[in-house]
ROFI-765728 format. One record per atom (N, C-alpha, C): atom name; z, x, y. Coordinates in steps of 0.02 Angstrom, whole numbers, plus 50000, padded with zeros to 5 digits. Layout:
BEGIN
 name     Z     X     Y
   CA     Z     X     Y
...
END
This chain:
BEGIN
 name     Z     X     Y
    N 48798 47483 50123
   CA 48737 47517 50101
    C 48743 47532 50027
    N 48697 47506 49985
   CA 48702 47517 49912
    C 48690 47591 49895
    N 48723 47615 49844
   CA 48715 47685 49826
    C 48645 47699 49800
    N 48619 47758 49816
   CA 48554 47781 49792
    C 48566 47817 49726
    N 48554 47784 49672
   CA 48569 47810 49606
    C 48530 47875 49591
    N 48465 47875 49610
   CA 48425 47935 49598
    C 48452 47994 49636
    N 48472 47982 49700
   CA 48498 48035 49741
    C 48564 48061 49713
    N 48607 48016 49691
   CA 48671 48036 49661
    C 48660 48078 49598
    N 48612 48056 49558
   CA 48597 48093 49497
    C 48572 48163 49513
    N 48531 48168 49566
   CA 48504 48233 49587
    C 48561 48279 49609
    N 48608 48250 49648
   CA 48665 48290 49672
    C 48708 48314 49613
    N 48719 48270 49565
   CA 48760 48288 49507
    C 48727 48343 49467
    N 48662 48341 49460
   CA 48627 48392 49422
    C 48629 48460 49459
    N 48624 48458 49526
   CA 48629 48519 49565
    C 48698 48549 49559
    N 48748 48506 49562
   CA 48817 48531 49555
    C 48827 48562 49487
    N 48802 48530 49436
   CA 48809 48555 49367
    C 48774 48623 49360
    N 48715 48630 49390
   CA 48677 48692 49382
    C 48703 48749 49425
    N 48729 48732 49484
   CA 48747 48785 49532
    C 48821 48795 49543
    N 48862 48755 49510
   CA 48934 48761 49520
    C 48960 48829 49494
    N 49009 48855 49530
   CA 49042 48917 49507
    C 49092 48902 49452
    N 49109 48839 49443
   CA 49153 48819 49389
    C 49114 48813 49324
    N 49146 48834 49270
   CA 49115 48827 49204
    C 49125 48755 49180
    N 49070 48724 49158
   CA 49073 48654 49136
    C 49044 48649 49066
    N 49084 48618 49020
   CA 49063 48607 48951
    C 49068 48532 48936
    N 49022 48507 48896
   CA 49026 48439 48871
    C 49032 48442 48795
    N 49082 48408 48766
   CA 49094 48407 48695
    C 49095 48335 48669
    N 49078 48328 48604
   CA 49087 48262 48574
    C 49156 48258 48543
    N 49172 48203 48512
   CA 49240 48193 48486
    C 49257 48241 48429
    N 49207 48272 48398
   CA 49219 48319 48344
    C 49224 48392 48368
    N 49217 48402 48434
   CA 49222 48470 48460
    C 49157 48507 48462
    N 49102 48473 48448
   CA 49036 48505 48452
    C 49012 48506 48525
    N 48980 48561 48544
   CA 48956 48568 48613
    C 48892 48528 48623
    N 48893 48485 48674
   CA 48833 48447 48691
    C 48793 48482 48745
    N 48828 48515 48792
   CA 48794 48549 48846
    C 48844 48595 48882
    N 48819 48648 48913
   CA 48860 48691 48955
    C 48817 48718 49011
    N 48847 48724 49070
   CA 48808 48746 49128
    C 48803 48822 49131
    N 48760 48850 49176
   CA 48751 48923 49179
    C 48816 48961 49190
    N 48862 48934 49232
   CA 48926 48969 49244
    C 48966 48976 49179
    N 48962 48924 49136
   CA 48998 48927 49072
    C 48964 48978 49026
    N 48898 48978 49025
   CA 48862 49024 48982
    C 48875 49097 49002
    N 48883 49109 49067
   CA 48892 49177 49092
    C 48958 49208 49072
    N 49009 49168 49058
   CA 49075 49197 49043
    C 49086 49204 48968
    N 49043 49175 48927
   CA 49053 49177 48855
    C 49021 49239 48824
    N 49056 49269 48776
   CA 49027 49325 48739
    C 48969 49299 48697
    N 48921 49342 48681
   CA 48859 49320 48650
    C 48869 49282 48585
    N 48914 49308 48542
   CA 48923 49274 48477
    C 48953 49205 48486
    N 49000 49197 48533
   CA 49030 49132 48547
    C 48978 49085 48577
    N 48938 49112 48624
   CA 48887 49072 48657
    C 48836 49044 48606
    N 48817 49086 48558
   CA 48770 49063 48506
    C 48800 49006 48466
    N 48865 49011 48449
   CA 48897 48956 48412
    C 48900 48893 48454
    N 48916 48900 48519
   CA 48919 48842 48562
    C 48852 48807 48567
    N 48799 48847 48577
   CA 48732 48818 48584
    C 48710 48786 48518
    N 48730 48815 48463
   CA 48712 48787 48397
    C 48752 48725 48380
    N 48804 48710 48420
   CA 48844 48650 48408
    C 48894 48658 48353
    N 48917 48719 48340
   CA 48968 48731 48289
    C 49033 48696 48309
    N 49068 48669 48258
   CA 49131 48634 48272
    C 49182 48682 48303
    N 49214 48660 48358
   CA 49269 48697 48390
    C 49251 48770 48404
    N 49188 48782 48424
   CA 49167 48851 48438
    C 49206 48881 48496
    N 49230 48838 48541
   CA 49267 48863 48599
    C 49331 48898 48577
    N 49356 48881 48517
   CA 49417 48912 48491
    C 49409 48987 48480
    N 49346 49009 48470
   CA 49334 49080 48460
    C 49350 49120 48523
    N 49344 49087 48581
   CA 49358 49121 48644
    C 49428 49106 48670
    N 49456 49049 48650
   CA 49520 49027 48677
    C 49578 49071 48651
    N 49622 49090 48696
   CA 49682 49128 48678
    C 49745 49088 48693
    N 49737 49023 48700
   CA 49795 48979 48709
    C 49803 48955 48780
    N 49839 48900 48787
   CA 49853 48872 48853
    C 49928 48881 48869
    N 49945 48871 48932
   CA 50014 48880 48954
    C 50052 48814 48950
    N 50106 48814 48911
   CA 50148 48755 48906
    C 50213 48766 48943
    N 50259 48719 48938
   CA 50324 48726 48971
    C 50367 48778 48938
    N 50350 48797 48876
   CA 50392 48845 48840
    C 50359 48912 48826
    N 50291 48914 48828
   CA 50256 48976 48812
    C 50198 48988 48861
    N 50185 49053 48874
   CA 50130 49070 48919
    C 50062 49058 48885
    N 50058 49073 48820
   CA 49996 49062 48783
    C 50013 49032 48715
    N 49990 48971 48703
   CA 50005 48937 48640
    C 49946 48894 48619
    N 49940 48883 48553
   CA 49889 48837 48527
    C 49922 48772 48501
    N 49988 48769 48505
   CA 50024 48711 48481
    C 50005 48650 48524
    N 49991 48594 48491
   CA 49970 48533 48525
    C 49907 48547 48567
    N 49856 48576 48534
   CA 49793 48596 48567
    C 49762 48538 48606
    N 49734 48554 48664
   CA 49704 48502 48706
    C 49647 48465 48671
    N 49614 48498 48621
   CA 49560 48466 48584
    C 49586 48411 48538
    N 49649 48420 48516
   CA 49675 48375 48465
    C 49736 48336 48488
    N 49756 48344 48551
   CA 49817 48314 48575
    C 49814 48237 48573
    N 49871 48208 48556
   CA 49877 48136 48557
    C 49896 48111 48626
    N 49908 48158 48672
   CA 49925 48141 48741
    C 49875 48175 48788
    N 49814 48150 48790
   CA 49761 48182 48830
    C 49778 48185 48905
    N 49823 48141 48928
   CA 49841 48142 48999
    C 49875 48207 49019
    N 49903 48242 48970
   CA 49937 48306 48985
    C 49888 48361 49004
    N 49824 48349 48992
   CA 49775 48402 49003
    C 49724 48386 49058
    N 49746 48346 49106
   CA 49703 48334 49164
    C 49703 48396 49210
    N 49755 48437 49204
   CA 49758 48500 49241
    C 49807 48547 49206
    N 49782 48604 49183
   CA 49826 48651 49147
    C 49796 48721 49152
    N 49834 48770 49129
   CA 49811 48840 49130
    C 49793 48862 49059
    N 49736 48897 49054
   CA 49713 48919 48989
    C 49689 48992 48994
    N 49692 49028 48939
   CA 49670 49098 48938
    C 49609 49104 48891
    N 49555 49132 48917
   CA 49494 49139 48877
    C 49472 49212 48875
    N 49447 49232 48817
   CA 49417 49299 48810
    C 49345 49293 48835
    N 49330 49331 48888
   CA 49265 49324 48921
    C 49221 49386 48910
    N 49159 49379 48930
   CA 49110 49432 48922
    C 49122 49487 48974
    N 49142 49546 48951
   CA 49149 49604 48995
    C 49212 49606 49037
    N 49254 49554 49035
   CA 49314 49554 49078
    C 49379 49545 49039
    N 49374 49540 48973
   CA 49434 49531 48934
    C 49462 49460 48941
    N 49527 49454 48930
   CA 49559 49388 48933
    C 49575 49370 49006
    N 49549 49313 49029
   CA 49555 49292 49098
    C 49592 49225 49101
    N 49638 49216 49149
   CA 49671 49151 49157
    C 49626 49103 49197
    N 49622 49041 49174
   CA 49584 48990 49209
    C 49628 48929 49219
    N 49614 48893 49273
   CA 49642 48826 49278
    C 49589 48779 49248
    N 49613 48733 49206
   CA 49566 48692 49167
    C 49582 48618 49174
    N 49530 48578 49162
   CA 49540 48506 49156
    C 49498 48483 49096
    N 49527 48438 49056
   CA 49495 48415 48995
    C 49507 48340 48988
    N 49455 48300 48995
   CA 49466 48228 48989
    C 49402 48193 48965
    N 49411 48133 48942
   CA 49356 48093 48914
    C 49318 48058 48971
    N 49252 48063 48969
   CA 49211 48029 49020
    C 49170 47972 48989
    N 49167 47969 48923
   CA 49133 47914 48889
    C 49172 47899 48825
    N 49218 47851 48831
   CA 49263 47836 48775
    C 49226 47808 48715
    N 49174 47768 48729
   CA 49136 47737 48673
    C 49104 47789 48629
    N 49073 47840 48659
   CA 49040 47893 48621
    C 49084 47954 48610
    N 49143 47954 48639
   CA 49190 48009 48630
    C 49169 48073 48665
    N 49133 48067 48721
   CA 49110 48127 48757
    C 49164 48150 48806
    N 49179 48214 48802
   CA 49231 48242 48844
    C 49204 48301 48885
    N 49232 48310 48945
   CA 49211 48365 48988
    C 49268 48415 48994
    N 49250 48479 48992
   CA 49298 48534 48996
    C 49275 48578 49054
    N 49317 48583 49107
   CA 49298 48621 49167
    C 49348 48677 49179
    N 49321 48736 49199
   CA 49363 48796 49208
    C 49351 48827 49276
    N 49405 48849 49307
   CA 49400 48886 49370
    C 49440 48951 49363
    N 49408 49008 49378
   CA 49439 49073 49371
    C 49499 49080 49418
    N 49557 49099 49391
   CA 49617 49106 49431
    C 49634 49179 49449
    N 49590 49225 49431
   CA 49605 49297 49440
    C 49622 49313 49512
    N 49581 49289 49559
   CA 49592 49304 49630
    C 49659 49276 49654
    N 49674 49213 49633
   CA 49737 49183 49653
    C 49796 49221 49624
    N 49790 49243 49561
   CA 49843 49281 49529
    C 49855 49347 49565
    N 49799 49381 49583
   CA 49806 49444 49619
    C 49838 49434 49687
    N 49820 49379 49720
   CA 49851 49363 49785
    C 49925 49350 49777
    N 49943 49311 49726
   CA 50014 49296 49714
    C 50052 49360 49696
    N 50020 49403 49656
   CA 50051 49466 49637
    C 50064 49509 49698
    N 50015 49514 49742
   CA 50022 49554 49802
    C 50076 49524 49847
    N 50077 49458 49853
   CA 50129 49425 49893
    C 50198 49440 49865
    N 50204 49435 49798
   CA 50268 49449 49766
    C 50289 49522 49778
    N 50242 49568 49771
   CA 50257 49639 49782
    C 50279 49651 49853
    N 50243 49621 49901
   CA 50261 49631 49971
    C 50329 49600 49987
    N 50342 49541 49957
   CA 50407 49509 49968
    C 50463 49551 49940
    N 50454 49577 49879
   CA 50505 49619 49849
    C 50514 49684 49888
    N 50458 49714 49910
   CA 50462 49775 49949
    C 50498 49763 50015
    N 50485 49706 50046
   CA 50518 49689 50109
    C 50594 49683 50098
    N 50613 49650 50043
   CA 50684 49642 50028
    C 50717 49710 50014
    N 50680 49753 49976
   CA 50708 49819 49960
    C 50718 49860 50023
    N 50667 49861 50067
   CA 50672 49900 50128
    C 50727 49872 50174
    N 50731 49805 50177
   CA 50783 49775 50218
    C 50853 49793 50193
    N 50861 49790 50126
   CA 50925 49809 50096
    C 50940 49883 50108
    N 50887 49924 50102
   CA 50895 49996 50113
    C 50916 50010 50185
    N 50883 49977 50232
   CA 50901 49989 50302
    C 50971 49964 50318
    N 50990 49907 50290
   CA 51058 49881 50301
    C 51111 49928 50272
    N 51095 49957 50214
   CA 51142 50004 50184
    C 51145 50069 50224
    N 51088 50092 50248
   CA 51087 50150 50292
    C 51130 50138 50354
    N 51122 50078 50383
   CA 51160 50061 50443
    C 51235 50061 50428
    N 51253 50032 50371
   CA 51324 50028 50353
    C 51354 50098 50344
    N 51318 50141 50306
   CA 51343 50209 50293
    C 51345 50249 50358
    N 51293 50240 50401
   CA 51291 50275 50464
    C 51351 50257 50508
    N 51365 50192 50513
   CA 51423 50170 50553
    C 51488 50196 50523
    N 51492 50195 50456
   CA 51553 50218 50422
    C 51564 50293 50436
    N 51511 50332 50432
   CA 51517 50404 50446
    C 51538 50416 50518
    N 51507 50379 50563
   CA 51520 50390 50634
    C 51589 50365 50655
    N 51606 50304 50632
   CA 51668 50272 50656
    C 51730 50292 50617
    N 51720 50315 50554
   CA 51779 50330 50512
    C 51785 50405 50498
    N 51736 50431 50460
   CA 51740 50501 50439
    C 51740 50548 50499
    N 51694 50537 50546
   CA 51689 50582 50604
    C 51752 50578 50646
    N 51781 50519 50653
   CA 51842 50512 50693
    C 51901 50546 50661
    N 51904 50543 50594
   CA 51959 50577 50559
    C 51953 50653 50567
    N 51891 50678 50562
   CA 51881 50750 50572
    C 51898 50771 50643
    N 51879 50729 50691
   CA 51895 50745 50761
    C 51970 50748 50771
    N 52006 50702 50740
   CA 52080 50702 50744
    C 52108 50766 50715
    N 52079 50789 50659
   CA 52102 50851 50628
    C 52090 50912 50673
    N 52032 50912 50707
   CA 52016 50966 50754
    C 52067 50967 50812
    N 52083 50908 50838
   CA 52132 50903 50893
    C 52200 50927 50871
    N 52221 50910 50810
   CA 52286 50932 50785
    C 52288 51008 50776
    N 52233 51037 50753
   CA 52230 51110 50747
    C 52235 51145 50815
    N 52204 51114 50866
   CA 52210 51142 50933
    C 52282 51142 50957
    N 52320 51092 50934
   CA 52389 51087 50956
    C 52435 51139 50924
    N 52411 51173 50872
   CA 52452 51223 50838
    C 52473 51280 50884
    N 52430 51298 50932
   CA 52447 51355 50976
    C 52508 51342 51019
    N 52525 51277 51025
   CA 52586 51260 51063
    C 52646 51255 51017
    N 52635 51260 50951
   CA 52689 51250 50903
    C 52711 51314 50868
    N 52670 51366 50871
   CA 52689 51428 50837
    C 52658 51488 50874
    N 52692 51545 50867
   CA 52665 51606 50896
    C 52638 51653 50844
    N 52638 51631 50782
   CA 52613 51673 50726
    C 52537 51680 50733
    N 52515 51742 50748
   CA 52444 51753 50760
    C 52401 51741 50699
    N 52427 51759 50639
   CA 52389 51747 50578
    C 52376 51672 50567
    N 52428 51633 50580
   CA 52420 51560 50573
    C 52369 51534 50624
    N 52374 51560 50686
   CA 52328 51538 50738
    C 52256 51557 50723
    N 52247 51619 50697
   CA 52179 51641 50679
    C 52150 51598 50623
    N 52191 51583 50573
   CA 52168 51540 50518
    C 52152 51470 50542
    N 52194 51445 50588
   CA 52182 51379 50616
    C 52117 51378 50655
    N 52103 51433 50691
   CA 52041 51436 50730
    C 51979 51436 50684
    N 51984 51473 50629
   CA 51929 51474 50581
    C 51918 51404 50551
    N 51973 51372 50533
   CA 51968 51305 50505
    C 51940 51255 50555
    N 51961 51263 50618
   CA 51936 51219 50670
    C 51860 51227 50679
    N 51837 51290 50676
   CA 51765 51302 50683
    C 51726 51271 50625
    N 51754 51277 50564
   CA 51722 51247 50505
    C 51719 51171 50513
    N 51774 51140 50533
   CA 51776 51068 50541
    C 51730 51045 50597
    N 51723 51085 50649
   CA 51678 51067 50704
    C 51605 51067 50680
    N 51587 51118 50640
   CA 51519 51119 50613
    C 51508 51059 50567
    N 51558 51044 50525
   CA 51553 50986 50480
    C 51547 50921 50520
    N 51584 50918 50575
   CA 51580 50858 50618
    C 51510 50849 50646
    N 51480 50904 50668
   CA 51411 50901 50694
    C 51362 50879 50640
    N 51372 50906 50579
   CA 51328 50888 50523
    C 51334 50813 50507
    N 51395 50788 50508
   CA 51405 50717 50493
    C 51374 50673 50547
    N 51381 50693 50609
   CA 51351 50654 50663
    C 51275 50654 50657
    N 51246 50712 50640
   CA 51173 50716 50631
    C 51151 50673 50572
    N 51190 50676 50517
   CA 51173 50636 50458
    C 51177 50562 50475
    N 51227 50543 50513
   CA 51234 50473 50534
    C 51173 50450 50574
    N 51149 50493 50618
   CA 51090 50476 50658
    C 51026 50474 50617
    N 51021 50519 50568
   CA 50962 50519 50524
    C 50960 50456 50482
    N 51017 50434 50458
   CA 51020 50375 50415
    C 50996 50314 50453
    N 51023 50303 50512
   CA 51004 50246 50553
    C 51033 50255 50623
    N 50992 50276 50672
   CA 51019 50287 50738
    C 51042 50221 50771
    N 51102 50222 50797
   CA 51128 50161 50830
    C 51084 50143 50890
    N 51053 50193 50920
   CA 51011 50179 50979
    C 50952 50135 50962
    N 50928 50138 50900
   CA 50871 50095 50880
    C 50891 50022 50882
    N 50950 50006 50857
   CA 50974 49936 50857
    C 50998 49915 50926
    N 51028 49961 50963
   CA 51059 49943 51026
    C 51011 49945 51085
    N 50964 49993 51085
   CA 50922 50003 51145
    C 50847 50002 51131
    N 50826 50006 51068
   CA 50755 50000 51053
    C 50720 50066 51038
    N 50653 50061 51032
   CA 50613 50117 51008
    C 50615 50178 51054
    N 50606 50166 51119
   CA 50603 50222 51166
    C 50666 50265 51161
    N 50723 50233 51165
   CA 50786 50269 51163
    C 50795 50305 51097
    N 50776 50272 51041
   CA 50783 50302 50975
    C 50737 50363 50968
    N 50676 50357 50994
   CA 50629 50414 50991
    C 50654 50473 51031
    N 50677 50461 51092
   CA 50700 50516 51135
    C 50760 50551 51104
    N 50805 50512 51075
   CA 50864 50541 51042
    C 50843 50582 50981
    N 50797 50555 50941
   CA 50773 50589 50881
    C 50736 50653 50898
    N 50692 50649 50948
   CA 50653 50708 50967
    C 50697 50763 50996
    N 50749 50744 51032
   CA 50795 50794 51059
    C 50829 50833 51004
    N 50849 50797 50950
   CA 50882 50831 50894
    C 50832 50878 50859
    N 50769 50856 50852
   CA 50718 50897 50820
    C 50706 50961 50860
    N 50701 50953 50926
   CA 50689 51011 50969
    C 50747 51061 50963
    N 50809 51035 50959
   CA 50867 51079 50952
    C 50869 51113 50884
    N 50848 51077 50832
   CA 50853 51103 50764
    C 50796 51150 50746
    N 50734 51132 50768
   CA 50676 51170 50746
    C 50642 51210 50802
    N 50662 51200 50864
   CA 50631 51236 50919
    C 50560 51212 50932
    N 50544 51151 50912
   CA 50477 51122 50922
    C 50479 51074 50980
    N 50429 51077 51022
   CA 50424 51033 51080
    C 50388 50968 51061
    N 50418 50912 51078
   CA 50386 50847 51064
    C 50378 50810 51130
    N 50316 50796 51147
   CA 50300 50761 51210
    C 50291 50686 51195
    N 50334 50646 51223
   CA 50331 50573 51214
    C 50303 50540 51276
    N 50248 50504 51268
   CA 50220 50463 51322
    C 50225 50391 51301
    N 50265 50352 51337
   CA 50277 50282 51318
    C 50266 50237 51378
    N 50233 50181 51367
   CA 50221 50133 51420
    C 50251 50064 51404
    N 50297 50062 51355
   CA 50326 49997 51337
    C 50385 49979 51381
    N 50409 50027 51422
   CA 50461 50013 51472
    C 50523 49979 51443
    N 50550 50009 51392
   CA 50613 49985 51361
    C 50607 49915 51331
    N 50545 49891 51321
   CA 50534 49825 51291
    C 50558 49824 51220
    N 50588 49768 51199
   CA 50612 49760 51130
    C 50562 49719 51090
    N 50560 49735 51024
   CA 50516 49699 50978
    C 50556 49675 50918
    N 50522 49640 50874
   CA 50555 49616 50813
    C 50587 49675 50777
    N 50647 49664 50751
   CA 50685 49719 50719
    C 50645 49752 50663
    N 50609 49712 50623
   CA 50570 49741 50568
    C 50514 49786 50594
    N 50482 49766 50649
   CA 50428 49806 50678
    C 50457 49871 50706
    N 50514 49867 50740
   CA 50544 49927 50768
    C 50563 49977 50713
    N 50589 49950 50658
   CA 50608 49994 50602
    C 50547 50028 50573
    N 50492 49990 50564
   CA 50430 50018 50536
    C 50404 50074 50582
    N 50403 50063 50647
   CA 50379 50114 50694
    C 50423 50176 50692
    N 50488 50166 50690
   CA 50533 50224 50690
    C 50525 50265 50627
    N 50522 50232 50569
   CA 50517 50268 50505
    C 50449 50303 50498
    N 50396 50271 50519
   CA 50330 50302 50512
    C 50324 50361 50560
    N 50349 50354 50621
   CA 50349 50410 50668
    C 50392 50467 50641
    N 50449 50451 50613
   CA 50494 50501 50584
    C 50458 50540 50530
    N 50421 50504 50486
   CA 50385 50536 50431
    C 50327 50578 50457
    N 50290 50552 50506
   CA 50232 50588 50532
    C 50254 50653 50566
    N 50307 50650 50606
   CA 50332 50710 50640
    C 50358 50760 50589
    N 50394 50736 50539
   CA 50421 50780 50487
    C 50365 50816 50450
    N 50311 50779 50435
   CA 50253 50810 50401
    C 50222 50865 50443
    N 50217 50853 50509
   CA 50190 50904 50553
    C 50233 50966 50554
    N 50299 50956 50553
   CA 50345 51013 50554
    C 50340 51052 50489
    N 50337 51017 50432
   CA 50340 51049 50367
    C 50274 51083 50347
    N 50217 51052 50365
   CA 50154 51075 50338
    C 50103 51099 50389
    N 50111 51079 50453
   CA 50059 51096 50502
    C 50074 51161 50539
    N 50137 51184 50537
   CA 50158 51246 50570
    C 50138 51244 50644
    N 50166 51195 50680
   CA 50149 51187 50750
    C 50211 51201 50794
    N 50198 51211 50857
   CA 50252 51220 50906
    C 50258 51160 50952
    N 50208 51115 50950
   CA 50209 51057 50993
    C 50178 50997 50958
    N 50209 50939 50967
   CA 50184 50876 50939
    C 50182 50825 50996
    N 50128 50786 51000
   CA 50122 50735 51051
    C 50129 50666 51020
    N 50168 50623 51052
   CA 50179 50555 51027
    C 50164 50506 51083
    N 50122 50457 51068
   CA 50103 50407 51119
    C 50121 50338 51092
    N 50161 50301 51130
   CA 50183 50234 51111
    C 50161 50186 51166
    N 50121 50135 51146
   CA 50096 50089 51197
    C 50077 50022 51167
    N 50069 49972 51210
   CA 50049 49905 51190
    C 49980 49890 51219
    N 49935 49864 51176
   CA 49867 49850 51198
    C 49835 49796 51154
    N 49802 49748 51185
   CA 49767 49695 51148
    C 49812 49661 51097
    N 49872 49644 51119
   CA 49921 49609 51076
    C 49940 49649 51014
    N 49933 49714 51018
   CA 49953 49759 50964
    C 49999 49813 50992
    N 50046 49835 50952
   CA 50087 49892 50970
    C 50059 49953 50933
    N 50050 50007 50970
   CA 50018 50066 50942
    C 50065 50127 50945
    N 50060 50168 50895
   CA 50094 50233 50894
    C 50043 50285 50871
    N 50036 50338 50910
   CA 49991 50393 50892
    C 50030 50458 50894
    N 50029 50495 50839
   CA 50059 50562 50838
    C 50003 50612 50827
    N 50004 50666 50865
   CA 49950 50716 50863
    C 49981 50785 50858
    N 49957 50824 50810
   CA 49974 50895 50808
    C 49909 50936 50803
    N 49912 50996 50825
   CA 49853 51040 50822
    C 49866 51097 50772
    N 49892 51077 50714
   CA 49911 51125 50663
    C 49856 51139 50613
    N 49878 51154 50551
   CA 49830 51175 50499
    C 49782 51120 50478
    N 49807 51058 50478
   CA 49764 51003 50456
    C 49747 51006 50383
    N 49706 50959 50360
   CA 49682 50960 50291
    C 49614 50926 50289
    N 49576 50939 50236
   CA 49509 50913 50230
    C 49510 50839 50211
    N 49471 50799 50247
   CA 49467 50728 50232
    C 49447 50717 50159
    N 49481 50671 50125
   CA 49465 50656 50056
    C 49506 50696 50007
    N 49539 50749 50030
   CA 49581 50790 49987
    C 49654 50773 50000
    N 49695 50782 49949
   CA 49766 50768 49958
    C 49797 50822 50001
    N 49837 50802 50052
   CA 49871 50852 50093
    C 49927 50885 50054
    N 49957 50936 50084
   CA 50013 50969 50051
    C 50070 50919 50043
    N 50113 50934 49994
   CA 50167 50889 49979
    C 50147 50841 49923
    N 50188 50790 49912
   CA 50176 50743 49857
    C 50126 50689 49876
    N 50116 50679 49942
   CA 50073 50623 49962
    C 50110 50558 49965
    N 50172 50556 49941
   CA 50212 50494 49941
    C 50229 50474 50012
    N 50235 50523 50058
   CA 50250 50507 50127
    C 50194 50466 50158
    N 50131 50487 50147
   CA 50074 50450 50174
    C 50069 50381 50142
    N 50081 50378 50077
   CA 50079 50314 50041
    C 50134 50268 50068
    N 50194 50296 50079
   CA 50249 50256 50105
    C 50236 50230 50175
    N 50202 50271 50217
   CA 50186 50248 50285
    C 50140 50187 50282
    N 50088 50192 50240
   CA 50040 50136 50235
    C 50074 50074 50207
    N 50119 50084 50159
   CA 50153 50028 50127
    C 50199 49993 50178
    N 50235 50032 50218
   CA 50278 50003 50269
    C 50237 49964 50320
    N 50181 49993 50341
   CA 50139 49960 50391
    C 50113 49893 50366
    N 50093 49890 50303
   CA 50067 49828 50274
    C 50118 49771 50276
    N 50182 49789 50273
   CA 50235 49737 50273
    C 50238 49699 50338
    N 50212 49729 50393
   CA 50212 49694 50457
    C 50139 49682 50479
    N 50094 49678 50429
   CA 50023 49665 50441
    C 49989 49718 50483
    N 50016 49779 50481
   CA 49987 49833 50519
    C 49946 49879 50476
    N 49919 49931 50506
   CA 49881 49981 50467
    C 49893 50050 50496
    N 49888 50099 50452
   CA 49896 50169 50471
    C 49830 50205 50458
    N 49803 50237 50509
   CA 49742 50277 50502
    C 49760 50350 50512
    N 49740 50392 50464
   CA 49756 50463 50467
    C 49691 50502 50469
    N 49682 50541 50521
   CA 49622 50584 50526
    C 49645 50656 50533
    N 49610 50701 50499
   CA 49630 50771 50500
    C 49568 50815 50489
    N 49573 50876 50515
   CA 49520 50925 50506
    C 49551 50994 50499
    N 49526 51031 50451
   CA 49554 51098 50438
    C 49553 51140 50502
    N 49611 51168 50518
   CA 49617 51212 50575
    C 49621 51177 50642
    N 49615 51110 50643
   CA 49615 51074 50707
    C 49670 51022 50712
    N 49707 51012 50659
   CA 49765 50968 50664
    C 49755 50899 50633
    N 49806 50857 50642
   CA 49809 50791 50611
    C 49831 50739 50662
    N 49800 50680 50658
   CA 49818 50624 50701
    C 49837 50564 50656
    N 49894 50534 50671
   CA 49916 50474 50635
    C 49918 50418 50685
    N 49883 50363 50670
   CA 49880 50306 50716
    C 49905 50243 50679
    N 49961 50217 50704
   CA 49990 50155 50677
    C 49977 50099 50726
    N 49951 50043 50701
   CA 49936 49985 50742
    C 49964 49922 50708
    N 50004 49884 50745
   CA 50035 49823 50717
    C 50025 49765 50766
    N 49999 49708 50741
   CA 49992 49650 50785
    C 50060 49621 50803
    N 50066 49600 50865
   CA 50129 49570 50888
    C 50124 49495 50884
END
């Protein structure tokens, strides 16, 4: 079937007029022959006037350089004057635009009519791609940082539990043996005082080890880690925590389990510090291919839209951790009625 030239021409004109890409046509001297609406929209008024008037190299007024192998922005070996035009079939360029400052574009610059020296210059905005790459890089770095942090917590926790705590326990046992070695009451009384001090220190070290990284989280999963953590909180603060779980000891990806444990830990701690409550409810369940965690307190609460007490870094950290596993944290609160934190992560 022979090509319909008129139809092709119509399609090309529609593409030129409606394309989101900026398209410029230049002659061999750098004078503008034509530019489409997308190109006109990104140019500052003074530059646009020069382009429309056909001023030589008017595009240079907006150009802030292209990216080479050695520099992010350079004018050396300019694409307009290069003796190697093949190098500019695809490259990155920075342009000063109307209302948006300097924007990175992916560009192509090549000759379409060698006899008359007509060249086409096409630009596509890279801002969205750059923001996506930046977010990806931030998330990747954050994931590495948190992973390294958790591994270090685990190492220190094991070291405290298996080494320091065991040494202290040995010292306590040796002090107990003193009563069989001497009848000096002063020595025995001093040994008893020292034993009591070491016993308290031993409890503190064990609690610190659990706070850093509970072994139950790695060995038995979320349910076991939550029950162990809540028991310590109840003993330390006298606060009742009701856990309702329907996951039945099911295990999940290690990163997801860590996110749930840390966010729950932060949410419960916030309730203790700022809500002034005597009871906290925690619900852990799986639904619609998502794992959910809901913590509820009926404490002081805070007004929606206002910063809660504290630095706010805890809430920011919860949301940041959730994003790393494609989850989200929703926080709802009302003055005098309490706060609800809902974490949802796709499995």
